[in-house]
C-alpha angles and dihedrals in degrees: 000000000000119000095227093058112115122207125204135179111237137166116251107244090216107045098015093231124138113253136168113254129193108224114245095020135101096236122187120232110246091213105049099014094232129128117273092224105148094234107018096165094047093046091047092052094045089048091053091049091048091049089049092051091045092052090049091049091051092047091047091049093047091046091048091050091049092047092047091049092048093046091046090051090050093045094243099123093149091056089050090055090053090050090049090052091052091049089050090052090049089051090052089049089053090051090051089050090051091052090049092049090049091051091049090048092054090048091051091046090053091050090048091053091049091050090047091053091049090049091052090050090049091051090052091050091047090053089052091049091050090051091050090049090053091050090048090052091051091049091049091052090049090048092051090049092050091047091053091048090048090053090051090050090050090052091049090047091053090049091050090049089052091050092048091050090050092049091048090051091050091047091050091049092048091048091052091049091049090049091051092048091047091049090049091049092049092052090050091049093051095048095034085232129147130351136185126246123197124222088254133019136065101252131091119218139207092221130042096231103047114149112325094346118137104225090202090063097039121108130201124230136158117278092238091052091051093050091047088054091055099261119144128207116270111247092214100058101025 
């Protein structure tokens, strides 16, 4: 390896990968195997145009030589000069055509670069659109999940409302029953009427299910009869 060799990191114009390039050499990309010439397409086209011009020059020169030889052999040197002038003019026309083609090539190259930049920008925008679509899909899935959970909560809420209504009805019924029992007890107290005796115990009660009493085994007697039998009033229901 020579000391004066200079290395530089460049991007392969074909595969767009970073490779090490030795300045002043036509290095081959290790990834795609193509030459790392900075503008391979441009150089190739210019080379073809140059080869075309060169071939035309050679053909013109050969033709001119042949014409001059033929005219010299026929003694028409003046006519050969005129032919040479025409060939020279044709050569100049070819040069003008070459300049025009070169100008058109540069214009096309500029348009190509603009289109390439627009394509890159479009690809970036497409990537953003794809990302937004992915986010939208995720949000839609979350929304569907929350909607399903909301429906379940509504169903549970309706069930709870039904249970509350049932409990309120039971509470209202119990309250009515208690009111009736209390009214019945009050009437018994005012008239000294009937009381309830349990199967065991020494107390008489105003209701058949006071405390741990079994209403199925309770019996009803007059208050005076209970007191005469030695029963006392229950402190819980009297």
